[in-house]
DRENDOBA-832803 format. One record per residue: residue number from 1; residue in three letters; chain; z, y, x of N, C-alpha, C in turn. Coordinates in steps of 0.05 Angstrom, whole numbers, padded with zeros to 5 digits, always signed. Example, Ala and Ser with C-alpha at 12.3 -4.5 7.8 and 13.67 -1.06 7.14 Angstrom:
DRENDOBA-832803
   i  aa ch   n_pz   n_py   n_px  ca_pz  ca_py  ca_px   c_pz   c_py   c_px
   1 ALA  A +00156 -00114 +00264 +00156 -00090 +00246 +00156 -00066 +00264
   2 SER  A +00142 -00045 +00257 +00143 -00021 +00273 +00157 +00001 +00258
end
This chain:
DRENDOBA-832803
   i  aa ch   n_pz   n_py   n_px  ca_pz  ca_py  ca_px   c_pz   c_py   c_px
   1 MET  A +01975 +02092 +02066 +01956 +02073 +02054 +01928 +02071 +02058
   2 SER  A +01914 +02052 +02065 +01891 +02046 +02073 +01868 +02052 +02051
   3 SER  A +01847 +02066 +02054 +01827 +02069 +02032 +01806 +02049 +02038
   4 ALA  A +01813 +02029 +02051 +01794 +02003 +02058 +01777 +01994 +02033
   5 GLN  A +01756 +01990 +02032 +01742 +01975 +02012 +01731 +01948 +02020
   6 ARG  A +01745 +01935 +02015 +01748 +01907 +02022 +01729 +01890 +02003
   7 VAL  A +01706 +01823 +02018 +01714 +01797 +02002 +01723 +01783 +02024
   8 GLN  A +01750 +01774 +02027 +01761 +01754 +02050 +01774 +01737 +02036
   9 GLY  A +01772 +01712 +02050 +01775 +01687 +02048 +01757 +01676 +02027
  10 ARG  A +01732 +01682 +02033 +01711 +01678 +02014 +01693 +01657 +02024
  11 GLN  A +01668 +01649 +02008 +01650 +01636 +02013 +01625 +01643 +02008
  12 CYS  A +01604 +01635 +02017 +01572 +01645 +02008 +01568 +01637 +01982
  13 SER  A +01555 +01655 +01974 +01551 +01656 +01944 +01520 +01644 +01940
  14 THR  A +01510 +01642 +01920 +01486 +01628 +01913 +01462 +01652 +01901
  15 PRO  A +01436 +01646 +01905 +01417 +01670 +01886 +01425 +01671 +01859
  16 GLU  A +01434 +01650 +01844 +01439 +01653 +01817 +01460 +01678 +01812
  17 VAL  A +01486 +01678 +01829 +01505 +01696 +01831 +01493 +01724 +01837
  18 ALA  A +01472 +01722 +01857 +01464 +01751 +01869 +01451 +01763 +01847
  19 ALA  A +01435 +01748 +01829 +01423 +01758 +01807 +01431 +01777 +01788
  20 PHE  A +01456 +01776 +01787 +01477 +01794 +01768 +01483 +01821 +01789
  21 LEU  A +01476 +01824 +01811 +01479 +01843 +01833 +01458 +01863 +01827
  22 LEU  A +01461 +01883 +01813 +01437 +01895 +01807 +01427 +01915 +01831
  23 CYS  A +01447 +01923 +01845 +01437 +01946 +01867 +01456 +01943 +01895
  24 ASP  A +01436 +01951 +01913 +01450 +01961 +01940 +01430 +01977 +01951
  25 SER  A +01439 +01999 +01966 +01422 +02016 +01970 +01413 +02017 +02000
  26 ASN  A +01396 +02034 +02011 +01387 +02040 +02037 +01399 +02057 +02052
  27 TYR  A +01416 +02074 +02042 +01427 +02096 +02058 +01456 +02090 +02062
  28 HIS  A +01462 +02097 +02093 +01489 +02082 +02105 +01489 +02055 +02093
  29 ASN  A +01472 +02035 +02102 +01475 +02007 +02096 +01468 +02004 +02069
  30 LYS  A +01486 +02012 +02047 +01481 +01999 +02016 +01492 +02024 +02000
  31 LEU  A +01482 +02017 +01975 +01493 +02039 +01952 +01500 +02024 +01931
  32 LEU  A +01522 +02037 +01914 +01523 +02032 +01886 +01549 +02035 +01876
  33 PRO  A +01562 +02018 +01862 +01584 +02022 +01839 +01603 +02037 +01845
  34 ASN  A +01620 +02049 +01859 +01637 +02067 +01857 +01631 +02094 +01867
  35 VAL  A +01648 +02112 +01866 +01639 +02142 +01881 +01640 +02141 +01911
  36 SER  A +01647 +02118 +01923 +01647 +02121 +01953 +01621 +02130 +01966
  37 PRO  A +01598 +02126 +01962 +01576 +02130 +01976 +01564 +02156 +01971
  38 PHE  A +01572 +02168 +01954 +01556 +02194 +01944 +01571 +02217 +01958
  39 SER  A +01555 +02230 +01978 +01559 +02252 +01990 +01548 +02279 +01969
  40 ARG  A +01570 +02298 +01965 +01557 +02316 +01951 +01537 +02337 +01966
  41 SER  A +01540 +02333 +01991 +01517 +02349 +02009 +01492 +02338 +02012
  42 LEU  A +01493 +02310 +02007 +01468 +02297 +02012 +01446 +02301 +01989
  43 PRO  A +01422 +02308 +01988 +01401 +02307 +01973 +01395 +02284 +01959
  44 LEU  A +01386 +02281 +01936 +01382 +02254 +01917 +01361 +02238 +01936
  45 THR  A +01347 +02254 +01947 +01322 +02237 +01962 +01333 +02223 +01986
  46 GLY  A +01359 +02227 +01994 +01372 +02207 +02012 +01382 +02185 +02002
  47 TYR  A +01376 +02175 +01978 +01386 +02150 +01971 +01362 +02134 +01956
  48 SER  A +01361 +02110 +01958 +01346 +02093 +01944 +01362 +02068 +01937
  49 VAL  A +01354 +02054 +01919 +01368 +02032 +01906 +01347 +02008 +01909
  50 SER  A +01360 +01981 +01917 +01347 +01955 +01921 +01358 +01939 +01905
  51 LEU  A +01343 +01925 +01883 +01353 +01905 +01866 +01341 +01878 +01879
  52 GLY  A +01360 +01856 +01869 +01352 +01831 +01878 +01357 +01823 +01904
  53 LYS  A +01372 +01834 +01920 +01381 +01827 +01949 +01398 +01801 +01947
  54 PHE  A +01396 +01789 +01964 +01419 +01762 +01968 +01432 +01761 +01995
  55 GLN  A +01408 +01758 +02014 +01414 +01764 +02043 +01402 +01789 +02058
  56 LEU  A +01421 +01809 +02067 +01411 +01836 +02070 +01393 +01833 +02094
  57 ASN  A +01392 +01818 +02114 +01372 +01821 +02135 +01345 +01806 +02131
  58 ILE  A +01344 +01792 +02107 +01319 +01784 +02101 +01303 +01789 +02079
  59 GLN  A +01282 +01796 +02082 +01264 +01810 +02066 +01254 +01790 +02044
  60 ASN  A +01248 +01795 +02021 +01240 +01774 +01998 +01229 +01784 +01977
  61 ALA  A +01210 +01771 +01963 +01191 +01783 +01946 +01203 +01787 +01915
  62 ASN  A +01230 +01781 +01915 +01248 +01787 +01890 +01259 +01813 +01889
  63 THR  A +01256 +01830 +01912 +01271 +01854 +01913 +01253 +01876 +01900
  64 PHE  A +01267 +01894 +01884 +01256 +01918 +01873 +01273 +01943 +01882
  65 THR  A +01254 +01963 +01891 +01269 +01987 +01900 +01262 +02011 +01886
  66 SER  A +01276 +02028 +01882 +01274 +02054 +01867 +01287 +02076 +01884
  67 ALA  A +01276 +02099 +01874 +01288 +02124 +01882 +01312 +02130 +01864
  68 VAL  A +01327 +02147 +01870 +01354 +02160 +01850 +01344 +02186 +01843
  69 SER  A +01343 +02189 +01813 +01338 +02213 +01802 +01361 +02233 +01792
  70 GLN  A +01388 +02218 +01788 +01411 +02227 +01780 +01433 +02211 +01789
  71 VAL  A +01457 +02225 +01793 +01485 +02214 +01802 +01504 +02225 +01784
  72 ILE  A +01516 +02213 +01766 +01536 +02225 +01752 +01562 +02219 +01758
  73 ILE  A +01580 +02234 +01776 +01605 +02227 +01780 +01625 +02240 +01758
  74 HIS  A +01647 +02222 +01756 +01665 +02226 +01734 +01681 +02256 +01743
  75 SER  A +01680 +02273 +01723 +01689 +02299 +01733 +01720 +02296 +01739
  76 ASP  A +01733 +02277 +01732 +01767 +02270 +01739 +01767 +02257 +01763
  77 TYR  A +01747 +02251 +01783 +01750 +02234 +01804 +01767 +02250 +01822
  78 ASN  A +01786 +02230 +01836 +01806 +02242 +01859 +01799 +02226 +01884
  79 PRO  A +01792 +02237 +01902 +01790 +02218 +01925 +01812 +02214 +01938
  80 SER  A +01832 +02225 +01934 +01860 +02222 +01946 +01876 +02199 +01934
  81 SER  A +01872 +02197 +01903 +01886 +02175 +01892 +01867 +02155 +01881
  82 PHE  A +01845 +02159 +01882 +01820 +02140 +01872 +01823 +02140 +01844
  83 ALA  A +01834 +02161 +01830 +01835 +02162 +01800 +01804 +02166 +01790
  84 SER  A +01795 +02154 +01768 +01764 +02157 +01755 +01751 +02153 +01774
  85 ASP  A +01746 +02128 +01792 +01729 +02128 +01820 +01706 +02110 +01802
  86 ILE  A +01690 +02124 +01792 +01669 +02114 +01779 +01648 +02131 +01774
  87 ALA  A +01620 +02122 +01775 +01593 +02139 +01773 +01573 +02123 +01760
  88 LEU  A +01553 +02143 +01750 +01533 +02132 +01740 +01508 +02137 +01754
  89 VAL  A +01487 +02118 +01757 +01467 +02126 +01778 +01439 +02118 +01756
  90 ARG  A +01421 +02144 +01757 +01398 +02139 +01745 +01377 +02134 +01763
  91 LEU  A +01359 +02114 +01756 +01337 +02110 +01773 +01311 +02121 +01766
  92 CYS  A +01294 +02128 +01784 +01266 +02137 +01777 +01251 +02118 +01762
  93 THR  A +01254 +02093 +01770 +01239 +02072 +01762 +01248 +02054 +01740
  94 PRO  A +01240 +02048 +01719 +01252 +02031 +01699 +01254 +02002 +01711
  95 VAL  A +01277 +01989 +01700 +01282 +01959 +01720 +01269 +01939 +01697
  96 LEU  A +01254 +01924 +01711 +01244 +01897 +01694 +01265 +01875 +01705
  97 TYR  A +01278 +01860 +01680 +01299 +01845 +01689 +01282 +01817 +01696
  98 THR  A +01288 +01799 +01714 +01277 +01776 +01727 +01302 +01756 +01732
  99 ALA  A +01293 +01732 +01738 +01312 +01711 +01743 +01331 +01720 +01767
 100 TYR  A +01323 +01743 +01779 +01338 +01754 +01802 +01355 +01779 +01797
 101 ILE  A +01350 +01791 +01779 +01358 +01822 +01766 +01364 +01817 +01739
 102 LEU  A +01391 +01819 +01733 +01401 +01811 +01707 +01425 +01830 +01703
 103 PRO  A +01419 +01841 +01679 +01444 +01858 +01667 +01467 +01848 +01662
 104 ILE  A +01488 +01858 +01661 +01518 +01850 +01655 +01532 +01862 +01631
 105 CYS  A +01548 +01850 +01617 +01558 +01860 +01596 +01581 +01874 +01602
 106 LEU  A +01587 +01899 +01590 +01609 +01920 +01593 +01630 +01914 +01570
 107 PRO  A +01658 +01915 +01579 +01676 +01914 +01560 +01676 +01936 +01545
 108 ASP  A +01689 +01937 +01519 +01694 +01959 +01505 +01721 +01965 +01506
 109 ARG  A +01727 +01995 +01501 +01750 +02005 +01507 +01777 +01986 +01495
 110 ASN  A +01775 +01974 +01478 +01795 +01960 +01463 +01797 +01926 +01474
 111 ASP  A +01779 +01921 +01491 +01781 +01896 +01497 +01798 +01887 +01521
 112 SER  A +01812 +01869 +01522 +01832 +01865 +01540 +01834 +01833 +01554
 113 ILE  A +01833 +01828 +01575 +01832 +01802 +01590 +01862 +01794 +01598
 114 ALA  A +01870 +01776 +01595 +01898 +01765 +01599 +01899 +01764 +01632
 115 ASN  A +01927 +01775 +01632 +01939 +01776 +01663 +01936 +01745 +01674
 116 GLY  A +01926 +01743 +01694 +01927 +01721 +01713 +01893 +01700 +01704
 117 THR  A +01878 +01713 +01691 +01848 +01705 +01684 +01838 +01704 +01714
 118 LEU  A +01824 +01683 +01717 +01808 +01680 +01745 +01784 +01692 +01742
 119 CYS  A +01777 +01711 +01761 +01751 +01725 +01761 +01736 +01721 +01788
 120 TRP  A +01714 +01735 +01790 +01701 +01732 +01817 +01694 +01762 +01825
 121 VAL  A +01698 +01768 +01850 +01688 +01790 +01863 +01667 +01786 +01889
 122 THR  A +01643 +01797 +01888 +01627 +01789 +01909 +01619 +01816 +01928
 123 GLY  A +01609 +01809 +01952 +01600 +01829 +01970 +01587 +01822 +01998
 124 TRP  A +01582 +01843 +02015 +01572 +01839 +02037 +01590 +01850 +02059
 125 GLY  A +01613 +01854 +02048 +01631 +01868 +02068 +01645 +01854 +02088
 126 ASP  A +01664 +01860 +02103 +01675 +01845 +02126 +01686 +01820 +02115
 127 ILE  A +01686 +01800 +02131 +01693 +01772 +02125 +01727 +01768 +02132
 128 ARG  A +01736 +01787 +02148 +01763 +01793 +02152 +01770 +01820 +02164
 129 THR  A +01791 +01828 +02169 +01796 +01858 +02177 +01780 +01857 +02206
 130 GLY  A +01764 +01879 +02209 +01750 +01884 +02233 +01730 +01866 +02242
 131 GLU  A +01721 +01848 +02220 +01701 +01830 +02229 +01678 +01830 +02209
 132 SER  A +01653 +01840 +02218 +01632 +01840 +02202 +01618 +01814 +02193
 133 LEU  A +01607 +01817 +02166 +01594 +01796 +02161 +01568 +01790 +02174
 134 PRO  A +01565 +01763 +02189 +01544 +01760 +02211 +01517 +01758 +02196
 135 ALA  A +01501 +01760 +02213 +01468 +01756 +02199 +01466 +01725 +02191
 136 PRO  A +01451 +01722 +02170 +01431 +01741 +02156 +01446 +01756 +02137
 137 ARG  A +01476 +01759 +02135 +01487 +01774 +02115 +01484 +01763 +02089
 138 THR  A +01493 +01742 +02088 +01488 +01728 +02060 +01514 +01737 +02040
 139 LEU  A +01504 +01741 +02019 +01523 +01749 +01996 +01547 +01733 +01994
 140 GLN  A +01573 +01744 +01994 +01600 +01724 +01988 +01613 +01730 +01967
 141 GLU  A +01629 +01710 +01961 +01645 +01710 +01936 +01674 +01697 +01938
 142 VAL  A +01692 +01709 +01923 +01713 +01696 +01919 +01728 +01697 +01899
 143 GLN  A +01746 +01679 +01888 +01759 +01679 +01857 +01785 +01689 +01866
 144 VAL  A +01790 +01710 +01847 +01816 +01724 +01851 +01832 +01725 +01819
 145 SER  A +01853 +01729 +01818 +01867 +01729 +01793 +01877 +01758 +01784
 146 LEU  A +01870 +01762 +01757 +01874 +01791 +01751 +01906 +01793 +01751
 147 ILE  A +01910 +01821 +01755 +01939 +01830 +01757 +01945 +01855 +01741
 148 ASP  A +01964 +01861 +01724 +01967 +01880 +01709 +01978 +01903 +01727
 149 VAL  A +01979 +01928 +01713 +01986 +01954 +01731 +02017 +01947 +01738
 150 GLU  A +02034 +01944 +01717 +02058 +01938 +01724 +02070 +01918 +01745
 151 THR  A +02056 +01895 +01739 +02061 +01874 +01763 +02042 +01883 +01788
 152 CYS  A +02029 +01894 +01788 +02017 +01903 +01816 +02035 +01925 +01829
 153 ASN  A +02044 +01946 +01811 +02060 +01965 +01823 +02086 +01951 +01832
 154 ASP  A +02097 +01929 +01819 +02120 +01918 +01833 +02113 +01906 +01859
 155 LEU  A +02089 +01889 +01866 +02080 +01881 +01888 +02082 +01906 +01907
 156 TYR  A +02063 +01928 +01902 +02064 +01948 +01922 +02087 +01965 +01929
 157 SER  A +02106 +01958 +01915 +02133 +01972 +01917 +02146 +01957 +01940
 158 LYS  A +02139 +01930 +01942 +02153 +01915 +01967 +02141 +01926 +01997
 159 PRO  A +02157 +01935 +02013 +02149 +01941 +02039 +02138 +01920 +02055
 160 ILE  A +02116 +01928 +02071 +02110 +01903 +02091 +02106 +01919 +02119
 161 THR  A +02104 +01904 +02137 +02096 +01917 +02166 +02074 +01936 +02162
 162 GLY  A +02080 +01959 +02169 +02059 +01986 +02172 +02053 +01997 +02149
 163 SER  A +02070 +01990 +02124 +02064 +01997 +02101 +02089 +02001 +02085
 164 PRO  A +02103 +02021 +02078 +02127 +02027 +02062 +02117 +02020 +02033
 165 GLY  A +02135 +02012 +02019 +02127 +02003 +01990 +02129 +02033 +01977
 166 SER  A +02112 +02034 +01954 +02105 +02051 +01937 +02093 +02039 +01909
 167 ARG  A +02086 +02057 +01888 +02076 +02052 +01864 +02051 +02064 +01857
 168 PRO  A +02032 +02060 +01870 +02008 +02079 +01866 +01986 +02071 +01849
 169 ILE  A +01993 +02047 +01827 +01973 +02038 +01813 +01975 +02055 +01789
 170 LYS  A +01951 +02067 +01779 +01951 +02089 +01757 +01934 +02070 +01731
 171 ASP  A +01940 +02081 +01708 +01923 +02079 +01690 +01891 +02080 +01695
 172 GLY  A +01876 +02059 +01684 +01849 +02064 +01693 +01843 +02047 +01717
 173 MET  A +01862 +02031 +01726 +01861 +02015 +01749 +01871 +01988 +01743
 174 VAL  A +01855 +01966 +01759 +01864 +01941 +01748 +01866 +01924 +01780
 175 CYS  A +01886 +01908 +01784 +01888 +01898 +01810 +01875 +01865 +01804
 176 ALA  A +01869 +01852 +01827 +01857 +01826 +01827 +01868 +01812 +01856
 177 GLY  A +01874 +01790 +01856 +01888 +01777 +01884 +01907 +01755 +01876
 178 TYR  A +01926 +01755 +01898 +01949 +01737 +01897 +01970 +01753 +01910
 179 PRO  A +01998 +01743 +01896 +02024 +01759 +01913 +02017 +01747 +01944
 180 GLU  A +02008 +01723 +01947 +02016 +01712 +01977 +01991 +01723 +01993
 181 GLY  A +01975 +01735 +01977 +01949 +01747 +01999 +01928 +01725 +02003
 182 GLY  A +01913 +01727 +02022 +01892 +01706 +02033 +01867 +01708 +02017
 183 LYS  A +01862 +01718 +01996 +01835 +01720 +01983 +01832 +01749 +01971
 184 ASP  A +01810 +01768 +01980 +01809 +01795 +01971 +01779 +01802 +01977
 185 SER  A +01775 +01828 +01967 +01756 +01842 +01977 +01759 +01854 +02004
 186 CYS  A +01739 +01868 +02017 +01748 +01878 +02044 +01733 +01903 +02053
 187 GLN  A +01734 +01913 +02076 +01717 +01936 +02086 +01687 +01932 +02078
 188 GLY  A +01677 +01951 +02067 +01648 +01952 +02062 +01642 +01934 +02032
 189 ASP  A +01661 +01927 +02019 +01657 +01913 +01988 +01659 +01937 +01970
 190 SER  A +01662 +01965 +01977 +01671 +01984 +01960 +01647 +01985 +01938
 191 GLY  A +01655 +01988 +01916 +01636 +01993 +01893 +01629 +01966 +01884
 192 GLY  A +01634 +01943 +01892 +01626 +01915 +01888 +01634 +01909 +01858
 193 PRO  A +01627 +01887 +01843 +01632 +01879 +01816 +01658 +01860 +01816
 194 LEU  A +01672 +01867 +01801 +01696 +01841 +01795 +01691 +01834 +01765
 195 VAL  A +01680 +01806 +01764 +01665 +01797 +01744 +01686 +01776 +01727
 196 CYS  A +01681 +01773 +01702 +01700 +01751 +01688 +01684 +01744 +01669
 197 SER  A +01685 +01716 +01662 +01671 +01701 +01645 +01683 +01698 +01615
 198 GLN  A +01678 +01704 +01592 +01693 +01706 +01569 +01674 +01698 +01549
 199 ALA  A +01677 +01675 +01534 +01665 +01666 +01512 +01636 +01664 +01519
 200 GLY  A +01629 +01649 +01546 +01602 +01645 +01550 +01585 +01670 +01564
 201 SER  A +01596 +01689 +01565 +01583 +01714 +01576 +01598 +01727 +01597
 202 TRP  A +01583 +01739 +01617 +01598 +01752 +01643 +01599 +01781 +01631
 203 PHE  A +01627 +01793 +01639 +01633 +01818 +01637 +01641 +01831 +01663
 204 LEU  A +01632 +01859 +01666 +01643 +01875 +01691 +01669 +01886 +01684
 205 ILE  A +01686 +01873 +01692 +01717 +01884 +01688 +01726 +01904 +01706
 206 GLY  A +01719 +01905 +01733 +01725 +01919 +01752 +01707 +01926 +01771
 207 ILE  A +01708 +01949 +01785 +01698 +01955 +01809 +01712 +01960 +01835
 208 VAL  A +01704 +01950 +01854 +01717 +01951 +01878 +01724 +01982 +01885
 209 SER  A +01752 +01991 +01886 +01757 +02017 +01894 +01773 +02022 +01917
 210 TRP  A +01796 +02008 +01919 +01809 +02017 +01945 +01833 +01989 +01953
 211 GLY  A +01844 +01996 +01972 +01865 +01968 +01973 +01883 +01978 +02000
 212 ASP  A +01906 +01964 +02007 +01921 +01965 +02029 +01916 +01945 +02046
 213 GLY  A +01894 +01947 +02067 +01886 +01926 +02083 +01873 +01907 +02069
 214 CYS  A +01867 +01881 +02082 +01848 +01857 +02068 +01869 +01834 +02067
 215 ALA  A +01868 +01827 +02041 +01883 +01797 +02034 +01911 +01796 +02048
 216 LEU  A +01927 +01819 +02049 +01951 +01819 +02056 +01974 +01815 +02030
 217 PRO  A +01996 +01798 +02042 +02012 +01790 +02020 +02025 +01821 +02008
 218 TYR  A +02028 +01816 +01975 +02039 +01838 +01964 +02020 +01861 +01963
 219 ARG  A +01993 +01860 +01970 +01977 +01881 +01966 +01948 +01868 +01958
 220 PRO  A +01950 +01864 +01931 +01925 +01855 +01918 +01904 +01879 +01919
 221 GLY  A +01877 +01870 +01915 +01859 +01892 +01911 +01860 +01906 +01889
 222 VAL  A +01849 +01937 +01893 +01855 +01953 +01865 +01823 +01961 +01860
 223 TYR  A +01819 +01958 +01834 +01794 +01964 +01819 +01795 +01987 +01804
 224 THR  A +01775 +01998 +01799 +01771 +02015 +01771 +01767 +01997 +01745
 225 GLN  A +01782 +02004 +01728 +01779 +01987 +01701 +01759 +01995 +01684
 226 VAL  A +01741 +01981 +01683 +01713 +01990 +01667 +01719 +01999 +01637
 227 SER  A +01734 +01982 +01625 +01739 +01986 +01598 +01751 +02010 +01591
 228 ALA  A +01770 +02024 +01611 +01783 +02048 +01606 +01763 +02071 +01607
 229 TYR  A +01735 +02065 +01614 +01717 +02085 +01617 +01690 +02084 +01597
 230 SER  A +01695 +02063 +01580 +01673 +02060 +01560 +01665 +02082 +01545
 231 ASP  A +01685 +02097 +01539 +01678 +02124 +01518 +01662 +02142 +01536
 232 TRP  A +01671 +02145 +01560 +01657 +02164 +01582 +01628 +02152 +01584
 233 ILE  A +01625 +02128 +01590 +01601 +02116 +01593 +01581 +02124 +01571
 234 GLN  A +01589 +02120 +01544 +01576 +02125 +01521 +01570 +02152 +01518
 235 GLN  A +01588 +02171 +01526 +01581 +02199 +01529 +01557 +02206 +01543
 236 GLN  A +01557 +02191 +01566 +01537 +02201 +01584 +01511 +02186 +01580
 237 LEU  A +01512 +02162 +01565 +01491 +02144 +01556 +01490 +02138 +01525
 238 PRO  A +01482 +02159 +01507 +01490 +02148 +01482 +01474 +02128 +01467
 239 SER  A +01457 +02115 +01481 +01440 +02094 +01475 +01452 +02071 +01477
 240 VAL  A +01472 +02071 +01497 +01490 +02045 +01501 +01507 +02040 +01475
 241 GLU  A +01500 +02017 +01464 +01516 +02013 +01435 +01533 +01984 +01438
 242 SER  A +01554 +01982 +01425 +01562 +01952 +01420 +01541 +01935 +01403
 243 GLY  A +01545 +01909 +01410 +01531 +01890 +01393 +01514 +01873 +01411
 244 VAL  A +01499 +01859 +01393 +01485 +01842 +01410 +01452 +01851 +01414
 245 VAL  A +01446 +01849 +01437 +01416 +01858 +01447 +01400 +01838 +01456
 246 ASN  A +01372 +01839 +01454 +01354 +01818 +01469 +01345 +01829 +01497
 247 VAL  A +01352 +01813 +01515 +01342 +01815 +01543 +01318 +01802 +01549
 248 THR  A +01294 +01815 +01559 +01272 +01804 +01564 +01271 +01795 +01593
 249 ILE  A +01269 +01773 +01603 +01266 +01762 +01629 +01235 +01760 +01639
 250 ARG  A +01228 +01779 +01655 +01200 +01779 +01660 +01188 +01760 +01679
 251 SER  A +01206 +01748 +01697 +01190 +01733 +01716 +01181 +01704 +01708
 252 HIS  A +01189 +01697 +01680 +01177 +01668 +01673 +01153 +01666 +01661
 253 PRO  A +01137 +01648 +01661 +01110 +01646 +01647 +01117 +01652 +01616
 254 ASN  A +01132 +01643 +01607 +01139 +01649 +01577 +01161 +01666 +01576
 255 THR  A +01156 +01694 +01562 +01179 +01711 +01559 +01200 +01697 +01546
 256 SER  A +01229 +01701 +01551 +01249 +01689 +01539 +01266 +01715 +01528
 257 TYR  A +01279 +01711 +01513 +01301 +01734 +01500 +01328 +01717 +01500
 258 THR  A +01348 +01733 +01508 +01374 +01723 +01513 +01392 +01742 +01499
 259 PRO  A +01409 +01729 +01478 +01429 +01748 +01471 +01452 +01752 +01483
 260 VAL  A +01457 +01783 +01488 +01478 +01790 +01504 +01498 +01808 +01491
 261 PRO  A +01519 +01797 +01484 +01538 +01812 +01465 +01552 +01840 +01483
 262 THR  A +01567 +01860 +01459 +01578 +01884 +01472 +01564 +01902 +01489
 263 LEU  A +01582 +01920 +01500 +01564 +01946 +01510 +01542 +01935 +01537
 264 LEU  A +01528 +01946 +01543 +01504 +01938 +01559 +01495 +01962 +01574
 265 LEU  A +01489 +01964 +01597 +01475 +01988 +01613 +01446 +01976 +01612
 266 LEU  A +01428 +01988 +01600 +01405 +01982 +01601 +01387 +02005 +01612
 267 GLY  A +01363 +02000 +01615 +01340 +02016 +01633 +01343 +02025 +01654
 268 THR  A +01350 +02049 +01659 +01349 +02059 +01690 +01375 +02072 +01694
 269 LEU  A +01394 +02070 +01684 +01422 +02076 +01690 +01443 +02054 +01694
 270 LEU  A +01453 +02059 +01721 +01471 +02037 +01733 +01497 +02049 +01739
 271 LEU  A +01518 +02031 +01731 +01542 +02035 +01738 +01552 +02037 +01771
 272 ALA  A +01568 +02060 +01775 +01574 +02061 +01806 +01600 +02070 +01807
 273 SER  A +01610 +02068 +01835 +01639 +02077 +01839 +01638 +02105 +01858
 274 ALA  A +01657 +02121 +01866 +01654 +02149 +01875 +01666 +02161 +01900
 275 ALA  A +01667 +02153 +01929 +01679 +02165 +01952 +01662 +02165 +01976
 276 PRO  A +01655 +02188 +01983 +01635 +02194 +02003 +01630 +02178 +02029
 277 GLY  A +01613 +02162 +02033 +01607 +02148 +02060 +01621 +02127 +02066
 278 MET  A +01631 +02106 +02046 +01652 +02088 +02054 +01638 +02059 +02059
 279 GLY  A +01614 +02059 +02058 +01605 +02029 +02067 +01589 +02019 +02046
 280 PRO  A +01579 +01991 +02053 +01564 +01977 +02032 +01571 +01977 +02003
 281 LEU  A +01558 +01979 +01981 +01565 +01975 +01957 +01546 +01956 +01942
 282 LEU  A +01556 +01945 +01922 +01543 +01926 +01903 +01543 +01938 +01872
 283 GLY  A +01527 +01931 +01857 +01527 +01943 +01831 +01514 +01922 +01811
 284 PHE  A +01517 +01929 +01786 +01503 +01912 +01765 +01486 +01927 +01749
end
């Protein structure tokens, strides 16, 4: 089974969508949301995080860059099964929200989203197997359907060419895609966000974790299920609480306040994913 971090069958995104992508780093292309990019042997000085990126090959005045002061990898992370593929990243510099850098809501442990809900995954990874995103490397997006663990295991149990059937999807994971394939994340999208709109707010439902190829039939993408780790996030960051908070947008002449419900990552801690050196990552 491939550990490819994979957005395929996708289209160019917009700067408005990119505003939700909090991070990509400058070490081995990009950095952030699952454990993939973090080498235990590399000192923290080897990482930096850039916020506000949209086209990776083009510099813009909306980008904010910070060094990393701490990486917290989940103690149960398993690089073989991709269990607990999640991490937190603390930045050295506090983040000021702008029209190009925005937070996202985190689901609570008891929150659930219906099977078949249409959500979005974004990234700068390969546009198809073995084909890199061409310059200027504009952020890509694709709409995918949520698939529960049981249904996803049923799909993965079907053998396809070069891949015998198995049931590798565990608790703490969620799948997204289509039984017929065609739309998916792809190599280089690892750690990217799977976001769903609920009651007018965007929630980080999943983090790109692994998959078997890109956009193959019966092989939807597999994501870390963020709600399964809400207790862990709160343990690491006690100041994160449920409820409505005010987010200050600094880039406008008149400061505005937007109510944002449920769990929210604030200040200098960012959610991430966890497996050494697997390619470009995105984050919220």
